[in-house]
N, C-alpha and C positions, 0 to 999 in steps of 0.2 A: 736587383739592387736599387732602392730608391734614391740613394746618394748620387748627386750629380757631381760631375768632375769638369772643371774648366782649367784654363791655362791664361797667362798673362804675358803680354809683350813688353811690360814696363822695364825690365832689366836687360833688354836687347838693344843693340845698335839698330837704328832705323833701317838699315839695308836688309834686315832679316824679317821686318814686320809682315811683309806680304806673304813670303813663302811659309812663315810659321802659321799664319792665319789659315792659309790654304791647307797646310798639312793638318792642322787641328780640326778643320771642317771635315776633311777626308777621313780622318781616323776616328771620328766619333766623339771628340771632346764636346761637351755640351755648350761651353760658352768661352768667350775670348774677352779679356779685360785689359783696359788701358788706362794707366794713371794720367794725371794732368796737373799742370800748373799754368798760370797766365804769363808770369814773368819771374826770373830768378834775379834778385838784386845781388851785386857783387858782396855786399855785407849781408850775410845770410843770418841776420839777427832773428831769434825766435826759434831756432832749431831745437828739437828735444835733446840733442846731444850737446848739453851745456858745458861752457868752459869750466875747467876744473875737475871734470870727470874723466874717466878712462876713454871716453869717446868724445873728446873735445874738437869735433868737426863736424861740419854739415853732413848730412846723409848722401847728398849728391853735390857735385861741383856746379857753380853757377853757369858754366858755359855748356851744360848739358842740353842737347837739342830738344826743343819743345814744339808741339804741334797743336792746333785746334783739335781737340779730342773728337767732337762730334763730326766735324768735317772728315777727319781720318777714318773714323769708324763708318761713316756713310760711304767712303770709297770702298772699304773692306766689305761692306754690305753688298756692293755690286760685284765682288769678286768671289763671294761665297754663297752657299746654298741654304744651310740649315742652322749653322752655329749662331748662338745668341751673342749680342755684342754689348759689353757693358763698360762702365766707367768705375775706377777704383783709386781715388774717388775725385769727383767733379767739384770744384769750389764754387758752388752755385751762388753763395752769398756775395762773391765778388762781381756778380753780373746783375743787371736789372732783371726782374723776372720776365719781362718781354723777351730778352735775349736768350735767356736760359730755356724758357718753355719753347721757343721757336726751334732752338738747336735740337732739343729732345724730340719734339714732334717730327722734325724733318728726318732724323735717324729712324724713328719708328715707322714712318711711312715708307722710306726708300728701302728699308730692310723687310717690309712685310710683316712688322710686328715683332721684330727680334731684339728691341732695345731693352737693356737693363740699366738702371741709372743708380750708381753709387754716389752719395753726396757726403761732404764733410765740411767742417768749419775751417779746417786747415791749421798746420802748425807753424807755418812761416809767417810770423808777424810783419817782417819787413816787406813781404810781398803785399800785404794789405796797405801798408804806409806808402809804398811806391805808387799805389793806384789813387792815393789821396783819401783813403778810408781808415777810420779808427779801428785798429785791430781789436780793441776792447769790445767793440760792438759786433764781433764776427758771428757770434751765436745767435744773437737776437736778429741780425739781418738775414741769416740763413733761414731761421724759423719763419720769418714773415715772408721771405722769397718763396719758400716751399709752400706756404699756405696760399699765396697768390697763384703760383704755377698750377697747383692742383685744381684751382677754380678755372684757370684758363683752359686747361686740358679738357674739362668736363662740363662747364656751364656755358649756355649760349651768350650771356651777356654778363660782363664782369665790371664792377666799379670798386675802387678800394681807397680807404683812407687809414694810412697807418703811420707808424713811427718813421719808416724809411722811404715808404713808396706811397704816392698819392696819384690817383687819376680818376677821371670821369669814365663813364661806361664805355667799354670797347667790346669789340667782336674778335674772336680768335679762332680762325678756320684755316685749314680743315683740322679736325680733331685727330689726335693720334689713333693708330689702329687698335691698340690695346686700350680698353676702357675699363675703369674711368681714366687710367693714365698707365704708362709703363711702370713696372715694379720699381719702387724706390728703396734703396738699401742705405742706411745711415752708418757711416764709419765713426769710430771713436769709442773710447771705453770710459770717459768721465761719466759722472751722474748726469750731467747736462746732455751729453750725447746719447745716453741711453734713454733719458726722458724724450729726446727727440725721436727715437725709434718709436716709442710708444705712442706719441702724439701724431707723427707724420709718416712713418715708415712701414713698408711691407716686409722689411728685413733689416738685419744688422750685418755689417761687413767688418771682420776682424783681420788683423795682420800678423802673421808669424806665430800662430799658437800651436801648441802640442796638445796631445791628449791629457797631459798633466796640468796644463794652464787654462784650459778652455772652461772647465767646470765653474770656477768662481765667477768668472765674468757672466756666464749665462745664468747663474743663480741670481746675481744682482740684477741683470736684465728682466728676469721673470718677476722679481719682486717689484721693480719700478713700474712694469707693465700693469701689475695688479693694482698698485697704488693709483695709477692713472686711469683706472677702469678699463684697461685693455687686456684681452685674452692673449697671453703670449704663445699659445699652442699653434696659431696659424702663422707665425713669423717665419720668414726664410732666415736661416742662420748660415752665414758664409764665413769662411776663414781661408787665408793663404797659409799653406803648410808644406811640409816635405813628407812625402809618402815613401816608406821603405818596403812594406810587404802588403800583400793583398788582404791578409787577415785583419789589418788595421781598419779596413773599410767598415766592418761591422761595429767596431769600437767607436768610430767617429759617429756613426748613426745612432748607437745607444746614448752617446753623449749629448745628442739633440742637434747635431749639425746636419744641414740639408744639402749643402754644396761646398766642395772643396776646390781651391784653386791652386794648381801646382806648376812649378817651373823645374822640370826634371834634368835640366842641363847645366853645365858649369861654364861652357863657352858658347857664344852665339852661333859660331859656325857648326857647332854640333847639335843645335836645337832640334832640327827636324828629325835627325836619327834618334835623339833622346825621346822625342814624342812617339816615334814608332815603337821603340823599345818598351816605353811606358804602356802604350795601348796594347801591345802584345801581353804584357804581363797582368794588366789590370782590367782590360775590357773583354778578354777572350773568355 
């Protein structure tokens, strides 16, 4: 089966991160993903769960523990052997591209070329405001930062003059193990996000899709890729979902998905056993 299956530690208490990573590596999960934010303001303005809706609350409380995602994944790289390590998703536009490119490069080197980089513009507008940046620019900043990072990872000498970043020629060494750079997967379903996939991405990262909902998004993505002069057939298509039966794997493949990210547990303390049960049912 060509379909790859990974798991995520995003919905776990940090006390379980390492044991789940070790179990996933041992059991044959292809990848391990970790979400990230830089900071959570107490006023969570900009949540997609807007006031007045049935879900008038932020999706996470502001006191949720946060970690530097590339530092933590670099630690997990030293504890694991083969599992790929990814971000779902990294708010690259909040950082200077020197900072972001160095974090990605470090993970890719210490992991022996196992980095996967999911990026997104981010939904939390107040997070941008807290850092002193205009949230209205987050898409443009991300696009420019991505373009700079790709050059830093692959070119011997880089100078840049853009809307948000300007610098004379610099050298950026060593280069990542994966060339021209670790795989970049763009999150989001807006037209702007899908254009970002077409222009900068190696793949698209979706959240919470089912076999019934994935088709329209992928149709839009393919159309936008063609309009941008990009062949959509080579894109990695990733979504987080819930798998009930082995027979659905073929249906996901037929839908065009290349990687699924699953969390088969309901409580953190049951996560390792749930991964073992899942592996027995889906990998054997």
